[in-house]
N, C-alpha and C positions, 0 to 999 in steps of 0.2 A: 031450667033457668039458669041462665048465665051470671056469673059472678065475675067482677074484678077487683084488681086490688092495685092500687098503685104504692110504688115502696119510694119512699123519702129515705137518704142515708146523709147523717151527721157528724160530723168529726171534731170534737170539740179541743182535742189534744192534736197540737200541730208535731207531734214527735214523731209520726208516721202517716205516708198517705196511703190510704187503701181504696181500690178500685175493684169493680165487677171484673173477676177474670173467665166467668162461666155461668151460664143459665141455661136451667133444665126444666120440661114439663112433662108431667105425668098424666095419662087419660083425658087425654084431646084439651092438655092447656095450650096455649103460647105465651110468649112475651113478645114487647113490644117495646120500643123507646123513640119516643116523643119529643124533640126538644130536652133531653136529656133527663125525661121521666120515665121512668120504668113501669110497665102495666102486665101485670100476669091477669090472662083472660082465661075461667075456666067454666066449659060447658055445664057444668052440674057439679051437686055437692058430692065429694068422695074424688073430688080430684087436687092436685096440688102441682107446685112447682118448689126450684130451688135456685137460690144465687151463691156464688161461691166468691168470697172478699178474700183480697191479699195486699199484703204491701207491695212497692214498685218494686222491689228485690225479690218478690215471692215468699218474703216471711211471714209469718203470724195466719196461717191462711186459716178461713172458718166460714162456714155454709150455715145459711139461712134457710129452712125449710118451711114454706106458707101453701096452705091449703085451706078447703073448706069438708067438715066430717059430720054429717048429722046435721047440715044446715048452719054450722057456726063455723067462723073462722078461728085457723089455730096456728100456732108458731113454735119453731125448735131450732134451735142454735148448736151446733155442733162445732166445739172449738180446737185447735190444733189439728188441725186435718191436713193427713200426709199427702205428696204431689200425686202419689195414684189413685186415693181416694176421690174421684172426680165426682160431679152432681149427676152422672150418667150412671155412675155405680152405686152412690149413694140413696137418690130417692125413691127407688124400689124396696130398700130393707124397711121404708115404712109402711108396708101394704104388707099382705098373706106371710103372718108370722113372720117377718123380718127381722132383723136386731133390732130396728128401732120403732116396731111395731105397735109396742105397748107403751108408746110415751102419752103422758097425760093431751089432752087435749083442751089447751090453754090459750088466751088470747096477747098472752104477754110471757116473755122468757129472758130472763139475764143470767148470764155466765160469764165467770172469766177464764182466760185462758194461760198457759203456762208464764207467761211473761207478766201475769198479772193485770192485764189491760179489760176494761170492762166492756160486754159487749150485751145490747138491751135491743128487742126487737117488741114491739105494742102495736097492736092494732089501736086507732084512734076510736073507733067505734065498731060496736059486733052486731047492729042490728041490719036488714037489708040486704042488697046483694052486691053492692059497693063500697069499698074499704080500701080506707088509706092505713099504709103501715111505716110507722117509724122505726128505724133502725138508727141508734147510738152507738158509735166506736170510742171507746172512752180512751 
């Protein structure tokens, strides 16, 4: 059964502008962008995708990993990502004993980066196969 996640990002603090710099998908997932709405489509549970956000100057980069495991959606944020840490390199680390494979499977995640900026990602609902994920960049 396929799963979809529509991603909405808000930036209430106007002191920096963040944009999606990279997208990746793992295990038969794919991203689409229709009229500014990002959508991750995953063929089954055990699949994921990742977004890399950064400011227009390339600063304060962070990633948001989004997936479905055991039929439940999960999200994880990595703040302060180095330029060499791309989504393509980081996403596989969530699988097969990788560096991030032991993270909690949770529907919401809040972290602070080194500039003390709040980064939050929350699934609006966790039932069914069509989800919305809200990302708030403080």
